[in-house]
C-alpha positions, 0 to 999 in steps of 0.5 A: 441512518444518521441522516434519517435520525437527524432529520427526525430530530429537526422535525421534532424540534421544529414542532416544539417551537411556539407558533404565532397565531395565524390571523390575517393582518388587519382583521378585527375579531367579529363582534359577539352578541351577549347571551343570557344564561339560565342564571340570568347573568349575561356572559361576554365572550372575548375573541383571541388576542391578535398580534399588535399591528402598527397600523394607525387607527382610522379616525371616524368622520366628525359628523358620524355618531357612535353606534352601539350594537344592540343584540336581539332579545331572546323573546319579543316580550323580554326587555331589551338589555343594552349591550356592553362594549367588548373590552379591548384585548390587552396589549403586551406579551401573550399569556403563558401556555395553559393560562385562563384566557377568560375575562373576569365576569362582568356584572350585568347592569340592573334593569328597571322593574317593568311598570305594570299596565293599568289594565293588568290581568287579575292573575299571572299568565300561564306559560306553555309547557315548552316555553321558559319562564325566563323568556317571558316578560315580568308580570306583577299581580294586581287586583282589579281596581274596584271599590272594596267595601270598607271593612267593619271595624271590630266591635262596631256592630256590638256598639251599635246594638248596645247603643240602640238598646241603651237608647230604647231603655232610656226612652222607655224609662223617660216614658215611664217617668212621665206616666208616673208623674201624671199619675201622681199629679192626678192623685194629688188633686184627689187626695187634696180634696179628702186627705183623711182617706186612702187613695190609689190610682193606676194605669191598666194595660188597656190604657185606662186610668182607674181611681179608687178608695177603700172607704166603701168598696170603691165608692167615691164620696160626693164632695170629691171631684174626679179628674177628666179621663178617670174611670171609677169602679163599678158598684159592688160589694168588695172586701179587698185591700186598696191595691187589690181593688185596682186589679191588674195594672201596669203602673200605680200610685197611692196615697195614705193619710199624713203623706205630703201633698204639694200645695195647690199653688205649686201644682199644675191645674187638673180639669175635673169632670162629672162624667167619671161617675157615669154608671148603669142607669137605675130603673125608676130612680125617683120611686126607688129613692122615695122607698129607700128614704121612707122610715129610714133610721138615721135620716130626718123626715125632711130627706123623704120629703125632698126625695119625693119633691126632687123626683116628681119636680114639685117645689121646695124651699131653700131653707129645706135644702140648706137643712138637708145639706147640713145633715149631709155634712154631719153624716160625712164627718161622722163616717170620715171620723170613724174611718177605716172602721166605718158603719155601713148604715151611716155610709148608706145614709150618706149615699141617700143624702148625696142622691137627693142633693144631686137631684136638687142640683139637676146632676142626674149622672151623680144621683144615679151613681150614688144610688146605684152604690147604695143599692149594691151595698144595701142588697149585699148587706141584707143578704148577709143579714138573712144568712 
């Protein structure tokens, strides 16, 4: 009994004594490949410390370069991380039983960011459902290298529209100013010849320019020359204001007696034309003129004689022509002096004398114009008298 108890005690005591690690002498711990955990921080595993051996280290050959063990990447596409040398086991006494034998965590070296390829896809690749995105290469999103259209700055369109509208308004204003200056220049050329009458000129929508006065419903006296390109009112009785005689117009200019007229030396020259008095031809002008001047009150007997001679082409004396023109000037001054309340009979005599003088000058267009106005106003006057 005592012998068995002693044997059991020796066995227990022997079991409680610390045992040295069993490793073959001279065997170095196998190198361990670094692995990358799911948190992307590499872990390094250190083998158990071995008993120090007094074997002298073997010097490597002089020509042998140090070699590093490179661990295989987890996937072909993953960047290769150079391994970190495993720290040597510390020399000295063994750690106490139960102590933490894990080495301090080593910080993984920062690897450079992968450079994107020149032909990077427009979108990131899609990982298979069974593949971990950590095992795939890093992908940088990059838009295709295409020339993007330049963005329109804020307000550029509005500014362009405003500039266009401003330019259009400026151009229209300049054109209107030029047209107004043209009308004023033509009006001054007419009013300068007879400043005691009211005049009006206007551009119509059909691009025609019309001139009138309120002396006798729009009749233009014979001593007033008409600028080239001007149209006159057709013969007819009208009882309207000066502006109403023009009708519908786009641009107008008017003159009233006493208004300033630039001197002819300071004005641009204006060409005159007799064609402006062109109107409907009067049938049997010579015969009609002879009948109108026969026994006409306020006309001298000479007027009837010269009317017949001018219409038939017979001869006449220069003194007779001078006397006729004296009567013409006298009637003209009387009518102008009574303006605007003129006598219709005196206006008729003025028109008849102007017709005879135009025939003597061989100006048939002017003679037809003055007599057409005489007929229009005289017939209207006779119609009013019969009522």
